[in-house]
N, CA, C and O atoms as CSV, one atom per row, in Angstrom:
chain,resi,resn,atom,element,x,y,z
A,1,MET,N,N,113.767,101.448,121.191
A,1,MET,CA,C,112.825,100.523,120.134
A,1,MET,C,C,111.027,101.944,120.856
A,1,MET,O,O,110.487,102.302,121.902
A,2,ILE,N,N,110.919,102.161,119.298
A,2,ILE,CA,C,109.847,103.101,118.950
A,2,ILE,C,C,108.713,102.242,119.501
A,2,ILE,O,O,108.786,101.077,119.112
A,3,PRO,N,N,107.492,102.561,120.455
A,3,PRO,CA,C,106.373,102.067,120.445
A,3,PRO,C,C,106.086,102.285,119.696
A,3,PRO,O,O,106.406,103.279,119.044
A,4,ASN,N,N,104.738,100.795,119.202
A,4,ASN,CA,C,104.220,100.340,118.097
A,4,ASN,C,C,102.543,101.668,117.860
A,4,ASN,O,O,101.651,101.631,117.012
A,5,ASP,N,N,102.749,102.565,118.922
A,5,ASP,CA,C,101.429,102.849,118.990
A,5,ASP,C,C,102.555,104.706,118.944
A,5,ASP,O,O,102.314,105.839,119.361
A,6,ILE,N,N,102.988,104.471,118.673
A,6,ILE,CA,C,103.646,106.017,117.725
A,6,ILE,C,C,103.762,105.882,116.660
A,6,ILE,O,O,103.311,106.799,115.973
A,7,ILE,N,N,104.108,105.252,116.271
A,7,ILE,CA,C,104.445,104.848,114.734
A,7,ILE,C,C,102.941,104.191,114.372
A,7,ILE,O,O,102.308,103.365,115.030
A,8,LYS,N,N,102.540,104.914,112.952
A,8,LYS,CA,C,101.457,104.689,112.716
A,8,LYS,C,C,102.557,104.012,111.003
A,8,LYS,O,O,103.422,104.605,110.359
A,9,ARG,N,N,101.816,102.264,110.775
A,9,ARG,CA,C,101.745,101.665,110.240
A,9,ARG,C,C,101.744,101.618,108.537
A,9,ARG,O,O,100.586,101.581,108.122
A,10,TRP,N,N,102.716,101.612,107.498
A,10,TRP,CA,C,101.986,101.754,106.006
A,10,TRP,C,C,101.299,100.431,105.763
A,10,TRP,O,O,101.532,99.308,106.212
A,11,TRP,N,N,100.377,100.887,104.917
A,11,TRP,CA,C,99.774,99.260,104.145
A,11,TRP,C,C,99.114,99.514,102.979
A,11,TRP,O,O,98.726,100.643,102.679
A,12,PRO,N,N,98.950,98.503,102.268
A,12,PRO,CA,C,98.573,98.423,100.651
A,12,PRO,C,C,97.715,99.441,100.790
A,12,PRO,O,O,97.440,100.080,101.805
A,13,ASN,N,N,97.249,99.561,99.526
A,13,ASN,CA,C,95.710,99.903,98.911
A,13,ASN,C,C,95.002,99.277,99.159
A,13,ASN,O,O,95.176,98.185,98.617
A,14,GLY,N,N,93.546,99.359,100.200
A,14,GLY,CA,C,92.569,98.987,100.016
A,14,GLY,C,C,92.844,98.156,101.417
A,14,GLY,O,O,92.029,97.253,101.610
A,15,TYR,N,N,93.585,98.273,102.150
A,15,TYR,CA,C,93.510,98.117,103.661
A,15,TYR,C,C,93.921,98.395,104.379
A,15,TYR,O,O,94.297,97.617,105.256
A,16,GLY,N,N,94.072,99.554,104.421
A,16,GLY,CA,C,94.648,100.893,105.207
A,16,GLY,C,C,95.549,101.950,104.718
A,16,GLY,O,O,96.169,101.560,103.728
A,17,GLU,N,N,95.839,103.175,105.077
A,17,GLU,CA,C,96.682,104.239,104.734
A,17,GLU,C,C,97.659,104.428,104.370
A,17,GLU,O,O,98.105,103.305,104.133
A,18,GLN,N,N,98.343,105.091,104.146
A,18,GLN,CA,C,99.639,104.464,103.338
A,18,GLN,C,C,100.644,105.604,104.124
A,18,GLN,O,O,101.505,106.234,103.511
A,19,THR,N,N,100.458,105.713,105.172
A,19,THR,CA,C,101.468,106.689,105.841
A,19,THR,C,C,102.612,106.615,105.764
A,19,THR,O,O,103.087,105.525,106.085
A,20,LEU,N,N,103.773,107.939,105.219
A,20,LEU,CA,C,104.503,108.126,105.447
A,20,LEU,C,C,106.010,108.447,106.923
A,20,LEU,O,O,105.875,108.438,108.146
A,21,TYR,N,N,107.000,108.633,106.268
A,21,TYR,CA,C,107.642,109.872,107.442
A,21,TYR,C,C,109.326,110.495,105.965
A,21,TYR,O,O,109.956,110.405,104.912
A,22,THR,N,N,109.069,110.994,107.110
A,22,THR,CA,C,110.566,112.074,105.281
A,22,THR,C,C,111.669,111.131,106.874
A,22,THR,O,O,111.414,110.844,108.044
A,23,LEU,N,N,112.482,111.027,106.250
A,23,LEU,CA,C,114.202,110.404,106.600
A,23,LEU,C,C,115.213,111.185,106.265
A,23,LEU,O,O,115.524,111.163,105.074
A,24,ALA,N,N,116.357,112.486,107.611
A,24,ALA,CA,C,116.535,113.325,106.700
A,24,ALA,C,C,118.636,112.187,107.875
A,24,ALA,O,O,118.777,111.714,109.002
A,25,VAL,N,N,119.412,112.301,106.898
A,25,VAL,CA,C,120.678,111.450,106.921
A,25,VAL,C,C,121.419,112.920,107.151
A,25,VAL,O,O,121.713,113.505,106.109
A,26,TYR,N,N,121.636,113.351,107.964
A,26,TYR,CA,C,123.542,113.957,107.779
A,26,TYR,C,C,124.645,112.970,108.556
A,26,TYR,O,O,124.719,111.994,109.302
A,27,ASN,N,N,125.283,113.749,107.976
A,27,ASN,CA,C,127.181,113.532,108.353
A,27,ASN,C,C,127.532,115.020,109.248
A,27,ASN,O,O,127.825,116.150,108.855
A,28,GLY,N,N,127.350,114.431,110.631
A,28,GLY,CA,C,128.170,115.427,111.248
A,28,GLY,C,C,126.771,116.318,111.322
A,28,GLY,O,O,125.658,115.792,111.310
A,29,LYS,N,N,126.971,117.560,111.391
A,29,LYS,CA,C,126.227,119.051,110.198
A,29,LYS,C,C,125.346,118.712,109.560
A,29,LYS,O,O,124.120,118.825,109.557
A,30,GLN,N,N,126.520,118.021,108.680
A,30,GLN,CA,C,126.055,117.920,106.854
A,30,GLN,C,C,124.910,117.652,106.520
A,30,GLN,O,O,124.606,116.542,106.956
A,31,PHE,N,N,123.960,118.211,105.846
A,31,PHE,CA,C,123.039,117.915,105.238
A,31,PHE,C,C,123.552,116.607,104.084
A,31,PHE,O,O,124.521,116.696,103.330
A,32,MET,N,N,122.556,115.338,104.208
A,32,MET,CA,C,123.751,114.083,102.761
A,32,MET,C,C,122.510,113.820,102.232
A,32,MET,O,O,122.680,113.376,101.096
A,33,GLY,N,N,120.336,113.934,102.754
A,33,GLY,CA,C,119.693,113.989,101.923
A,33,GLY,C,C,118.319,113.736,102.861
A,33,GLY,O,O,118.047,113.869,104.055
A,34,GLN,N,N,117.712,113.364,101.836
A,34,GLN,CA,C,116.504,112.553,102.636
A,34,GLN,C,C,115.650,111.993,101.681
A,34,GLN,O,O,115.990,112.396,100.568
A,35,ARG,N,N,114.701,111.249,101.631
A,35,ARG,CA,C,113.977,110.316,101.826
A,35,ARG,C,C,111.892,109.359,102.786
A,35,ARG,O,O,111.510,108.900,103.863
A,36,SER,N,N,111.302,109.648,101.285
A,36,SER,CA,C,109.775,108.574,102.429
A,36,SER,C,C,109.764,107.811,102.695
A,36,SER,O,O,109.066,107.337,101.799
A,37,ILE,N,N,110.026,106.824,103.464
A,37,ILE,CA,C,109.773,105.500,104.972
A,37,ILE,C,C,108.633,105.638,104.978
A,37,ILE,O,O,108.120,106.756,104.948
A,38,GLY,N,N,107.718,104.153,105.035
A,38,GLY,CA,C,107.139,103.955,105.544
A,38,GLY,C,C,107.411,101.961,106.396
A,38,GLY,O,O,107.775,100.874,105.948
A,39,PHE,N,N,106.938,102.519,107.830
A,39,PHE,CA,C,107.013,101.260,108.457
A,39,PHE,C,C,106.148,100.479,107.902
A,39,PHE,O,O,105.086,101.010,107.577
A,40,ARG,N,N,106.337,98.924,107.609
A,40,ARG,CA,C,105.424,97.421,107.874
A,40,ARG,C,C,106.340,96.827,107.923
A,40,ARG,O,O,107.518,97.174,107.840
A,41,THR,N,N,105.693,95.460,108.124
A,41,THR,CA,C,106.283,94.106,108.632
A,41,THR,C,C,105.880,93.400,106.785
A,41,THR,O,O,105.256,94.083,105.973
A,42,VAL,N,N,106.276,92.307,106.542
A,42,VAL,CA,C,105.923,92.254,106.072
A,42,VAL,C,C,106.305,90.530,105.956
A,42,VAL,O,O,107.040,90.426,106.938
A,43,GLU,N,N,106.258,89.531,105.514
A,43,GLU,CA,C,106.038,87.586,105.537
A,43,GLU,C,C,105.216,87.379,104.238
A,43,GLU,O,O,104.090,87.743,103.900
A,44,LEU,N,N,106.194,86.660,103.637
A,44,LEU,CA,C,105.706,85.497,103.009
A,44,LEU,C,C,105.390,84.119,103.530
A,44,LEU,O,O,106.450,83.585,103.856
A,45,ALA,N,N,104.025,83.075,103.805
A,45,ALA,CA,C,103.537,82.710,104.674
A,45,ALA,C,C,103.614,81.411,103.780
A,45,ALA,O,O,102.781,81.193,102.899
A,46,GLN,N,N,104.471,80.718,104.009
A,46,GLN,CA,C,104.123,79.329,103.488
A,46,GLN,C,C,103.463,77.956,103.759
A,46,GLN,O,O,104.409,77.230,103.455
A,47,HIS,N,N,102.471,77.122,104.127
A,47,HIS,CA,C,102.131,76.417,105.150
A,47,HIS,C,C,102.114,75.628,103.872
A,47,HIS,O,O,102.117,76.052,102.716
A,48,GLY,N,N,102.086,73.619,104.595
A,48,GLY,CA,C,101.563,72.621,104.584
A,48,GLY,C,C,100.535,72.251,104.058
A,48,GLY,O,O,100.252,71.586,105.054
A,49,TYR,N,N,99.611,72.044,103.329
A,49,TYR,CA,C,98.226,71.119,103.302
A,49,TYR,C,C,98.207,70.262,104.271
A,49,TYR,O,O,97.465,70.260,105.252
A,50,GLY,N,N,99.803,68.839,103.727
A,50,GLY,CA,C,99.486,67.877,104.609
A,50,GLY,C,C,99.815,66.696,104.817
A,50,GLY,O,O,101.023,66.811,105.025
A,51,PRO,N,N,99.673,66.073,104.869
A,51,PRO,CA,C,101.277,64.577,104.445
A,51,PRO,C,C,100.572,64.325,103.676
A,51,PRO,O,O,101.197,63.900,102.704
A,52,ASN,N,N,99.131,64.336,103.444
A,52,ASN,CA,C,99.031,64.074,101.519
A,52,ASN,C,C,98.828,64.452,99.940
A,52,ASN,O,O,98.533,64.076,98.805
A,53,ILE,N,N,99.421,65.997,101.215
A,53,ILE,CA,C,98.537,65.845,99.527
A,53,ILE,C,C,100.281,67.794,99.412
A,53,ILE,O,O,100.671,68.353,100.437
A,54,ASN,N,N,100.728,68.147,98.126
A,54,ASN,CA,C,102.255,68.378,97.665
A,54,ASN,C,C,101.887,69.946,97.527
A,54,ASN,O,O,100.811,70.480,97.260
A,55,GLY,N,N,103.218,70.519,97.817
A,55,GLY,CA,C,102.589,72.017,98.297
A,55,GLY,C,C,102.541,72.407,99.186
A,55,GLY,O,O,102.361,71.747,100.210
A,56,THR,N,N,102.754,74.253,99.111
A,56,THR,CA,C,102.090,74.415,99.980
A,56,THR,C,C,101.204,76.075,99.572
A,56,THR,O,O,100.610,76.369,98.535
A,57,SER,N,N,101.429,76.949,100.887
A,57,SER,CA,C,100.352,78.105,100.376
A,57,SER,C,C,100.758,78.889,99.914
A,57,SER,O,O,99.870,79.173,99.110
A,58,PHE,N,N,101.517,79.564,99.768
A,58,PHE,CA,C,101.920,80.959,99.248
A,58,PHE,C,C,101.161,82.313,99.130
A,58,PHE,O,O,101.605,82.987,98.201
A,59,TYR,N,N,100.423,82.736,99.622
A,59,TYR,CA,C,101.107,84.752,100.712
A,59,TYR,C,C,101.201,85.446,101.407
A,59,TYR,O,O,101.713,85.225,102.505
A,60,PHE,N,N,100.654,86.770,100.964
A,60,PHE,CA,C,101.886,87.881,102.227
A,60,PHE,C,C,100.391,88.318,103.422
A,60,PHE,O,O,99.237,88.733,103.533
A,61,VAL,N,N,101.675,87.779,104.106
A,61,VAL,CA,C,100.981,88.457,105.800
A,61,VAL,C,C,101.490,89.770,106.525
A,61,VAL,O,O,102.377,89.765,107.378
A,62,ILE,N,N,100.576,91.301,105.917
A,62,ILE,CA,C,101.088,92.859,106.259
A,62,ILE,C,C,100.860,93.372,107.610
A,62,ILE,O,O,99.820,93.634,108.215
A,63,ASN,N,N,102.413,93.469,108.012
A,63,ASN,CA,C,101.508,93.673,109.162
A,63,ASN,C,C,100.796,92.961,110.339
A,63,ASN,O,O,99.970,93.304,111.185
A,64,GLY,N,N,101.782,91.287,109.891
A,64,GLY,CA,C,100.333,90.722,111.023
A,64,GLY,C,C,98.628,90.704,110.051
A,64,GLY,O,O,97.659,90.274,110.678
A,65,HIS,N,N,98.478,91.038,109.025
A,65,HIS,CA,C,97.008,90.246,109.388
A,65,HIS,C,C,97.691,89.762,106.755
A,65,HIS,O,O,98.039,90.227,105.669
A,66,PRO,N,N,97.402,88.763,107.438
A,66,PRO,CA,C,97.260,88.201,105.631
A,66,PRO,C,C,96.723,89.231,104.046
A,66,PRO,O,O,95.840,89.978,104.469
A,67,ILE,N,N,96.839,89.389,103.168
A,67,ILE,CA,C,96.659,90.320,102.156
A,67,ILE,C,C,96.140,89.421,101.026
A,67,ILE,O,O,96.388,88.252,100.732
A,68,PHE,N,N,95.412,90.264,100.540
A,68,PHE,CA,C,94.554,88.876,98.941
A,68,PHE,C,C,95.484,90.059,98.089
A,68,PHE,O,O,95.211,91.253,98.214
A,69,VAL,N,N,96.452,89.653,97.336
A,69,VAL,CA,C,97.232,90.174,96.335
A,69,VAL,C,C,96.872,90.827,94.480
A,69,VAL,O,O,97.170,90.165,93.485
A,70,LYS,N,N,96.275,92.053,94.435
A,70,LYS,CA,C,95.260,92.416,93.194
A,70,LYS,C,C,96.718,93.020,92.496
A,70,LYS,O,O,97.666,93.795,92.624
A,71,GLY,N,N,96.385,92.498,92.072
A,71,GLY,CA,C,97.573,93.003,90.879
A,71,GLY,C,C,98.082,92.770,88.919
A,71,GLY,O,O,97.440,92.057,88.148
A,72,SER,N,N,99.087,93.415,88.610
A,72,SER,CA,C,98.828,93.363,87.418
A,72,SER,C,C,100.414,93.205,86.878
A,72,SER,O,O,100.976,93.027,87.959
A,73,ASN,N,N,101.502,93.160,85.838
A,73,ASN,CA,C,102.722,93.990,85.768
A,73,ASN,C,C,103.453,95.352,85.836
A,73,ASN,O,O,103.029,96.425,86.265
A,74,TRP,N,N,104.485,95.084,85.382
A,74,TRP,CA,C,104.891,95.970,84.459
A,74,TRP,C,C,106.379,96.037,84.090
A,74,TRP,O,O,107.501,95.547,84.224
A,75,ILE,N,N,105.598,97.000,83.523
A,75,ILE,CA,C,106.926,96.605,81.536
A,75,ILE,C,C,106.882,98.747,81.905
A,75,ILE,O,O,106.210,99.586,82.505
A,76,PRO,N,N,108.183,98.621,80.979
A,76,PRO,CA,C,108.930,99.924,80.718
A,76,PRO,C,C,107.014,101.028,80.348
A,76,PRO,O,O,105.906,100.493,80.379
A,77,PRO,N,N,107.268,102.434,80.074
A,77,PRO,CA,C,105.513,102.406,79.699
A,77,PRO,C,C,106.597,103.110,77.792
A,77,PRO,O,O,105.924,103.310,76.781
A,78,ASP,N,N,108.374,103.362,77.777
A,78,ASP,CA,C,108.598,103.816,77.060
A,78,ASP,C,C,109.706,102.900,76.790
A,78,ASP,O,O,109.681,101.917,77.531
A,79,ALA,N,N,110.524,102.923,76.080
A,79,ALA,CA,C,111.802,102.397,75.513
A,79,ALA,C,C,113.046,103.130,76.048
A,79,ALA,O,O,114.197,102.883,76.407
A,80,PHE,N,N,112.254,104.093,75.917
A,80,PHE,CA,C,113.361,105.813,76.308
A,80,PHE,C,C,112.872,106.841,77.306
A,80,PHE,O,O,112.376,107.967,77.262
A,81,GLN,N,N,113.523,105.239,78.978
A,81,GLN,CA,C,113.250,106.622,79.903
A,81,GLN,C,C,112.483,107.714,80.623
A,81,GLN,O,O,111.591,107.944,81.439
A,82,GLU,N,N,113.982,108.589,79.282
A,82,GLU,CA,C,113.835,109.930,79.189
A,82,GLU,C,C,112.881,110.359,78.576
A,82,GLU,O,O,113.047,111.415,77.964
A,83,ARG,N,N,111.728,109.777,78.534
A,83,ARG,CA,C,110.390,110.047,77.029
A,83,ARG,C,C,109.203,110.659,78.041
A,83,ARG,O,O,108.476,111.647,77.934
A,84,VAL,N,N,109.398,109.117,79.582
A,84,VAL,CA,C,108.673,109.171,80.864
A,84,VAL,C,C,108.774,110.579,81.805
A,84,VAL,O,O,109.712,110.942,82.515
A,85,SER,N,N,107.838,111.056,81.626
A,85,SER,CA,C,107.492,112.233,82.645
A,85,SER,C,C,107.435,111.190,84.092
A,85,SER,O,O,107.316,109.967,84.173
A,86,ASP,N,N,107.575,112.251,85.158
A,86,ASP,CA,C,106.821,111.826,86.343
A,86,ASP,C,C,105.257,111.748,86.378
A,86,ASP,O,O,104.438,110.856,86.601
A,87,GLU,N,N,105.209,113.006,86.078
A,87,GLU,CA,C,103.403,113.355,85.744
A,87,GLU,C,C,102.869,112.039,84.965
A,87,GLU,O,O,101.848,111.505,85.399
A,88,ARG,N,N,103.803,111.262,83.339
A,88,ARG,CA,C,102.495,110.236,83.454
A,88,ARG,C,C,103.141,108.770,84.174
A,88,ARG,O,O,102.609,107.810,83.616
A,89,LEU,N,N,104.132,108.326,85.248
A,89,LEU,CA,C,104.023,107.612,86.499
A,89,LEU,C,C,103.027,108.045,87.298
A,89,LEU,O,O,102.843,107.041,87.987
A,90,GLU,N,N,102.379,108.728,87.616
A,90,GLU,CA,C,101.701,109.817,88.624
A,90,GLU,C,C,100.441,108.436,87.596
A,90,GLU,O,O,100.210,107.426,88.260
A,91,ARG,N,N,99.941,108.474,86.530
A,91,ARG,CA,C,98.317,109.152,86.065
A,91,ARG,C,C,98.846,107.686,86.017
A,91,ARG,O,O,98.290,107.032,86.899
A,92,LEU,N,N,99.829,106.864,85.209
A,92,LEU,CA,C,99.629,105.029,85.001
A,92,LEU,C,C,100.031,104.309,86.473
A,92,LEU,O,O,100.270,103.110,86.329
A,93,LEU,N,N,100.146,104.768,87.786
A,93,LEU,CA,C,100.002,104.047,88.892
A,93,LEU,C,C,99.147,104.766,89.057
A,93,LEU,O,O,98.261,104.039,88.606
A,94,LEU,N,N,98.508,105.880,89.423
A,94,LEU,CA,C,97.667,105.897,90.201
A,94,LEU,C,C,96.311,104.605,89.379
A,94,LEU,O,O,95.592,103.722,89.847
A,95,SER,N,N,96.598,105.279,87.718
A,95,SER,CA,C,95.290,104.246,87.091
A,95,SER,C,C,95.550,103.445,88.075
A,95,SER,O,O,95.144,104.040,89.073
A,96,ALA,N,N,95.957,102.515,88.364
A,96,ALA,CA,C,96.725,100.391,88.802
A,96,ALA,C,C,95.642,101.262,90.988
A,96,ALA,O,O,94.506,101.236,91.462
A,97,LYS,N,N,96.629,101.658,91.300
A,97,LYS,CA,C,95.520,102.161,92.079
A,97,LYS,C,C,93.841,101.776,91.901
A,97,LYS,O,O,93.313,100.664,91.915
A,98,LEU,N,N,93.265,103.033,91.742
A,98,LEU,CA,C,91.645,102.795,90.690
A,98,LEU,C,C,91.497,101.862,90.856
A,98,LEU,O,O,90.775,101.679,91.836
A,99,ALA,N,N,91.858,100.907,90.327
A,99,ALA,CA,C,91.296,99.441,89.535
A,99,ALA,C,C,91.994,98.698,90.639
A,99,ALA,O,O,92.809,97.844,90.291
A,100,ASN,N,N,91.739,98.955,92.250
A,100,ASN,CA,C,92.185,98.511,92.944
A,100,ASN,C,C,93.332,97.033,93.217
A,100,ASN,O,O,93.200,95.883,93.635
A,101,MET,N,N,94.243,97.736,92.794
A,101,MET,CA,C,95.044,96.939,92.565
A,101,MET,C,C,96.015,97.429,93.735
A,101,MET,O,O,95.860,98.601,94.078
A,102,ASN,N,N,96.992,96.688,94.389
A,102,ASN,CA,C,98.116,96.895,95.312
A,102,ASN,C,C,98.983,95.739,94.904
A,102,ASN,O,O,98.388,94.753,95.340
A,103,MET,N,N,99.490,95.554,94.623
A,103,MET,CA,C,100.583,94.755,93.617
A,103,MET,C,C,101.159,95.085,91.698
A,103,MET,O,O,100.431,95.321,90.734
A,104,LEU,N,N,102.272,95.003,91.735
A,104,LEU,CA,C,102.808,94.959,90.642
A,104,LEU,C,C,104.624,94.065,90.471
A,104,LEU,O,O,105.717,94.089,91.038
A,105,ARG,N,N,104.024,93.454,89.446
A,105,ARG,CA,C,105.248,92.660,89.241
A,105,ARG,C,C,106.157,93.745,88.525
A,105,ARG,O,O,105.508,94.278,87.625
A,106,VAL,N,N,106.964,94.060,88.588
A,106,VAL,CA,C,108.223,94.765,87.855
A,106,VAL,C,C,109.645,93.802,86.831
A,106,VAL,O,O,110.775,93.477,87.195
A,107,TRP,N,N,109.031,93.623,85.684
A,107,TRP,CA,C,109.744,93.711,85.020
A,107,TRP,C,C,111.286,93.621,84.793
A,107,TRP,O,O,111.891,94.615,84.392
A,108,GLY,N,N,111.958,92.394,85.054
A,108,GLY,CA,C,113.107,92.448,85.338
A,108,GLY,C,C,114.471,92.209,83.915
A,108,GLY,O,O,115.606,91.738,83.843
A,109,GLY,N,N,113.111,93.106,82.649
A,109,GLY,CA,C,113.896,92.842,81.928
A,109,GLY,C,C,115.250,94.017,80.982
A,109,GLY,O,O,115.429,93.976,79.764
A,110,GLY,N,N,116.018,94.958,81.967
A,110,GLY,CA,C,117.752,95.492,81.540
A,110,GLY,C,C,117.051,97.053,82.374
A,110,GLY,O,O,117.533,98.181,82.480
A,111,ARG,N,N,116.726,96.908,82.492
A,111,ARG,CA,C,116.459,98.452,83.757
A,111,ARG,C,C,115.757,98.772,84.860
A,111,ARG,O,O,114.573,98.436,84.909
A,112,TYR,N,N,116.383,99.509,85.992
A,112,TYR,CA,C,115.648,100.007,86.578
A,112,TYR,C,C,115.320,100.859,87.055
A,112,TYR,O,O,116.218,101.684,87.228
A,113,GLU,N,N,113.503,101.382,87.733
A,113,GLU,CA,C,113.063,102.603,87.053
A,113,GLU,C,C,113.010,103.598,88.236
A,113,GLU,O,O,112.934,103.227,89.407
A,114,ARG,N,N,113.078,105.500,87.655
A,114,ARG,CA,C,113.486,106.245,88.162
A,114,ARG,C,C,113.122,105.506,90.299
A,114,ARG,O,O,112.552,104.554,90.830
A,115,ASP,N,N,114.036,106.932,90.800
A,115,ASP,CA,C,113.290,107.304,92.647
A,115,ASP,C,C,112.481,107.271,92.639
A,115,ASP,O,O,111.930,106.678,93.567
A,116,SER,N,N,111.707,107.857,91.622
A,116,SER,CA,C,109.765,109.001,91.812
A,116,SER,C,C,109.503,107.476,91.749
A,116,SER,O,O,109.100,107.074,92.841
A,117,PHE,N,N,109.629,106.257,90.582
A,117,PHE,CA,C,108.241,105.103,90.276
A,117,PHE,C,C,108.363,104.451,91.591
A,117,PHE,O,O,107.598,103.486,91.582
A,118,TYR,N,N,108.996,104.543,92.748
A,118,TYR,CA,C,109.574,103.405,93.971
A,118,TYR,C,C,108.825,104.220,94.686
A,118,TYR,O,O,107.876,103.604,95.173
A,119,ASP,N,N,108.848,106.054,95.136
A,119,ASP,CA,C,107.885,106.718,95.589
A,119,ASP,C,C,106.679,106.860,96.038
A,119,ASP,O,O,106.211,106.932,97.174
A,120,LEU,N,N,106.072,106.904,94.598
A,120,LEU,CA,C,104.755,106.639,94.247
A,120,LEU,C,C,104.377,105.571,94.195
A,120,LEU,O,O,103.176,105.430,93.965
A,121,ALA,N,N,105.330,104.206,94.405
A,121,ALA,CA,C,104.350,103.269,95.042
A,121,ALA,C,C,103.888,103.285,95.872
A,121,ALA,O,O,102.707,103.037,96.116
A,122,ASP,N,N,104.762,103.603,96.568
A,122,ASP,CA,C,104.560,103.720,98.366
A,122,ASP,C,C,103.539,105.114,98.968
A,122,ASP,O,O,102.778,105.254,99.926
A,123,ARG,N,N,103.911,105.826,98.057
A,123,ARG,CA,C,102.153,106.933,98.739
A,123,ARG,C,C,101.400,106.294,98.087
A,123,ARG,O,O,100.260,106.679,98.345
A,124,LEU,N,N,101.399,104.907,96.813
A,124,LEU,CA,C,99.122,105.051,97.024
A,124,LEU,C,C,98.978,104.004,97.287
A,124,LEU,O,O,98.097,103.580,96.539
A,125,GLY,N,N,99.342,103.177,97.992
A,125,GLY,CA,C,100.297,101.587,98.632
A,125,GLY,C,C,100.338,100.610,97.406
A,125,GLY,O,O,99.498,99.723,97.256
A,126,ILE,N,N,101.376,100.837,96.541
A,126,ILE,CA,C,101.105,99.477,95.550
A,126,ILE,C,C,102.677,99.414,95.988
A,126,ILE,O,O,103.536,100.295,95.987
A,127,MET,N,N,102.744,97.519,96.504
A,127,MET,CA,C,103.550,96.492,96.194
A,127,MET,C,C,103.990,96.056,95.335
A,127,MET,O,O,103.406,95.680,94.318
A,128,LEU,N,N,105.429,96.007,95.640
A,128,LEU,CA,C,106.226,95.979,93.754
A,128,LEU,C,C,107.304,94.405,94.185
A,128,LEU,O,O,108.023,94.337,95.181
A,129,TRP,N,N,107.139,93.310,93.155
A,129,TRP,CA,C,107.945,92.196,93.265
A,129,TRP,C,C,108.354,92.727,92.549
A,129,TRP,O,O,107.927,93.146,91.473
A,130,HIS,N,N,109.395,92.805,93.110
A,130,HIS,CA,C,110.713,92.381,91.934
A,130,HIS,C,C,111.211,92.239,91.113
A,130,HIS,O,O,112.243,92.856,91.376
A,131,ASP,N,N,111.459,91.483,89.226
A,131,ASP,CA,C,112.401,90.351,89.046
A,131,ASP,C,C,114.052,90.764,89.423
A,131,ASP,O,O,114.198,91.555,90.355
A,132,PHE,N,N,114.805,90.448,88.996
A,132,PHE,CA,C,116.271,90.339,89.674
A,132,PHE,C,C,116.481,90.972,87.818
A,132,PHE,O,O,115.744,90.537,86.933
A,133,MET,N,N,117.314,91.757,87.605
A,133,MET,CA,C,117.905,92.133,86.786
A,133,MET,C,C,117.948,90.830,84.856
A,133,MET,O,O,118.456,89.712,84.773
A,134,PHE,N,N,117.564,91.252,84.246
A,134,PHE,CA,C,117.704,89.738,83.271
A,134,PHE,C,C,117.164,88.670,83.853
A,134,PHE,O,O,117.676,87.551,83.870
A,135,ALA,N,N,116.036,89.008,84.382
A,135,ALA,CA,C,115.268,87.575,85.846
A,135,ALA,C,C,114.255,86.367,84.398
A,135,ALA,O,O,113.576,85.349,84.533
A,136,CYS,N,N,114.649,87.175,83.184
A,136,CYS,CA,C,113.934,86.474,82.129
A,136,CYS,C,C,114.674,85.747,81.085
A,136,CYS,O,O,114.190,85.133,80.134
A,137,SER,N,N,116.482,85.970,81.529
A,137,SER,CA,C,116.881,85.639,80.612
A,137,SER,C,C,117.035,84.344,80.323
A,137,SER,O,O,116.244,83.496,80.735
A,138,LEU,N,N,118.630,83.917,79.185
A,138,LEU,CA,C,118.358,82.338,79.553
A,138,LEU,C,C,119.803,82.548,80.648
A,138,LEU,O,O,120.206,81.604,81.327
């Protein structure tokens, strides 16, 4: 186990730095690929309000700290995914960051975004609440 003081944690936008590390995978001596990863803990906190009150709280705790989620919905910026460049994705996600958002709910209506979308969100400190494919269908 690596001590906590060696690894810097990834934080959502507005709460700290988005520290990312490069993970390289090898099969013996053969290079298989690499990607950026961030280390964080995520907890969904749900606490009852008392014996005479219905319902529970609902908030996220990242790295041991409660987070105030600010965001919006993400739907595909174009019906044809190949018309959306990585530069356009970066402009859109950067605009969310500059608007102080730290989470986007990703629409589950029929397709997943490309890997660069998820990499950009990590780099910009945007957490993703991802619907399952066709989550809004009957």
